[in-house]
Phi, psi and omega in degrees: 000167181250128184240134177243116186246135180237113173235147188238008180203180188299317180295323177295325177297317179298307183291325177296322180294319179290327176293318178301315179300318181291322178298322182290336174283315180291326183224085185303339180264012183300136171246124189234125173244143189209157165256125183178230183213200185299322183293319179292324178294316179295331180283348177121005177274145174272120188278123176269325181204137179274142183296341178300336180274000189231349190279099177244132186255129172087159183296316182296316181294324178297317179300318181294338184246025182300323181296317178296318180297318179298319179295320178296321179295316178299315179297318182298316180299316179295320182293321177297316180297324179287324183282327180056063182286156172283333179207144172254131181245117179264136178240107179048225171048052195294323183304320179276312189294323180291332174292315179293323181298319179300312179296316183298320180294321178296331179269005176071027172279149174285129184240122176239145179238122178247120187078096188298145166301147185276060181288345175287347180264322182200157178050055182299339180298345177296348177303327180294323177292319180296315178300322183284322194249349185247126181280324181210139181238133179242111186258157188239357178246136188301325182282348182290327181297315178295319180301311183287314189279313185278323182275325187238001176063031180243110184292136179224167177250123172271117185252357185092174185262126183293344178297328179299316178294316182299320181288318182291327185271357183294155174282120187270152177228148179286158181297320180298314179296315180300315180295316182291319180295334183249015176054044179264152175304130186275357182243323185288133173299150185263134167250115183280139175245115179246091188271003180113191186231354180252146188306306185295328178292311182297315180302315182292314186285320184295322180302319181286315180301318183286348182291347181257359187303314184293345178274354181228066186293339182274006181235151176258115179274127184235121180279132175271109179285135181276145179296341181279351184237144178289150180301325181300333180300328185274349186308316181297345182265002188249042182257011176247128183299343180265010179243128179239177185215136170230142184253127174055039179226040186300319182292319176298317180299311181297323183294342181240018182263159178263327179201173183209149168249123194229130173289137182306136181150199181302329183299333178294323179287320177302314180299318179296319181291338173273000179063039179254119177303143187214159167245128181270132185239142175206128174209122178249173173293160190303315183295313180299320181293319180297321178291313182299320182299332183272343182246342179278131187250016186264157175279337182227163177248340182272144179298327180301308182290324180296316181290321181278346179060034175194169180279104174264316179246145180285133178250120175254110189245133175052245184293336177288342178275093178218171185301315182300310182293321181295319178299315181297313183289325177294321178301322183293328184262355176288323175202158177109183186296327180297323178295312182296321181294321177298312183298318178300318180293329180299323179293322176294321179300314183298323178296321182291339184279352169093009174081193186276170171096016183300313182297319179296315180298316181296315181298317179300316180292321179298312181298319180294325187274348181284000000 
């Protein structure tokens, strides 16, 4: 069969690549065309558009790039019509994907959604579009099944979280090898800095994260470079001898870290699954934050706290994200009871996520439902 997959950012590329591998096991004759990144291409998908051309962060940035987004939507529709897929699979990236889904349903294409749009966080009214335009939904967070089925009467499949598979299946490296290959101090414990994957996001977050470096001289701060950004982009942030950089090695970095400062997003859950104590950071431009504050209905912004339904990790949001607060919260998780409590909660979190096999379960259901 022919599968058309649309993912719009780095995390979607990761999960899309594992889905492609699973689809090829379930359907050895699968032909797959996709929007995504290098990982989906390496897994066997033919790339129609790279997510680097589509990743815009925040309401203000989206407005500035409306012309580009419109062109991408037009191109996507034409590309789907030329490919003639048996099913279209949407991966998160709701602003774009729900527009394509509406058109696809009108054209009688089979529509599947893997990794739900976060309508439980904001703009819950989008459920009507999902009911109208999506034939099957595969969710990865335990509370999403109850949200869709009990609150909105829309049946979904809970397949577990694909990050568990991605982390377990990675090629592992020893700490000594990792430090030597990346010219890291071989004695100082590592504090990982995960500032995000989009330029404007990274610029904003790294400046704040790096403001505490001189207060922790006994630690080596290591920036996790995103695959969506060139290494040269990070050069201006590497002028402190106690700050290092690794590119596209986030899992290796987390596996050998003592603590982490993490921009809100999928990375908070990744950090938790590696059992690394963390402080969650978030700061948007003023306009984007004011809009988000009025439409987001959640008590927390990190996936860790949302899944656990309590504050497991400290969230420093907008004005609360400053040098003083960041220094205080990082000190608490470097040693002491706060560190131990986070790690203990992480094991409970992993149990709630449903174990391994998310990609395989999703692929099996997709193939069965086409």
